[in-house]
Phi, psi and omega in degrees: 000137178290150178282166178298323179295318179294320180293317179295320178296321177301313181291325178294317178295321179297325179273000177057048178244145172277168176299324179294317178302313182293319182296321178294315181297323183268356180060047173229171180281149177297327179297321180294319177300316180297318180296322178294315184293330180268001178080012181270354177220137179262111184285153174284166177298321180297321180292320179300314181292328177296314178291320180298324179296317179290334179269000179055047179280131177300156184301320179303319182279338173295322175300320179295322176298315181296316180297320180298333180267002177094012180256161177286151175301146183263329189251130179276164175226105181255144175295141184296335180267009180273167183297322183296337184257016185302315183294317179294318180298318179296321178297317179296316180299320178297320181297311185285327178287326177293339181280345178299144018272013180265152185289148173211141180228155176239131182221160181265191187294340178257015176068021173281134182289130180254327185200148175220161172263177187294335182292344179278336187306314180299330179286320179293334183291343185258001180261164179299131181305331179299329181283349182265358177288138180299142354275128175290132184246127185296319180294317180294319178300320184286322192252348182288142179301335178261011176253230181275347188310314181295342182266346185271114184291326181249056185300323180298321177296314183294317178298319180296322178297312178299318181300315181296315184291320182285326172301318180295319177301312182293329176291328180281322181202124181294147179206114183301319180296320179290325177297318178297317178298318179298314182294327180289316192240345191235343181297125182290138176285170183298335182256006184266120178282152177294147183227083186292144173256128188290327184227138173256001179278315175250101186278117181285132174209123179241114184250127174269114186213133178054039176076014178219167177256124175260122180254120186232147166232166184221161172235154180241132181243135175231164176287137187283322184224062182285145172242003177247140184298319180301313180292329178295334188252356182267148179218151177248125176249121182248128183260140181234146174290138182266356179207165182299326181295318179292322178297321181296325180300315183284321181291328178290329181278347184291000000 
């Protein structure tokens, strides 16, 4: 197991901060940061969380920092369908159901679908049943040849968007499962040119369905101040029609 000093140094390097940068941000001395990283000083739990906050360490990894220093984990991880998460689950359900007749999905840090609203059902009905086996993965559904890929007119844009976002996730915090997903569906081949997407706020997606083109963009919502690992890692993606014709398709089906 890595020591607390080694883990903090790893996160500081990942954030491209010097010891002085971190010390100024956390309002501690650079010498104290150095002593912690070299194992010459044992930080308190409060100090670890203070430094982790400035390093934007995810809650799951903050627990690892605490354990490495000999402290108990601070953040719980409850299943979204459990009793402890009833209020959060109800809030999420209200958000995605209120978004109908337009599609909305809820996914975890590895893009596995946790929840969907009724507007998503017609889209899931047209993909290969093998892709619907748990855990259903949003990236795989979108890019797999037996998923939505044949229906997406601007597939290169969509793939580039996913590639950019998952690269950013992996840059922020390593995850073996997410790395495997990236290598399976998003790693560019030797002859594939980069295809940048100008904006990640409005995600371009053009789907050919039922003899028409549906133009959609989406927004992503996360919990602002989570203290639970599950809530820290869950996100809601809500899709909106980008033109009146696409809006008419969903309202007519409602």
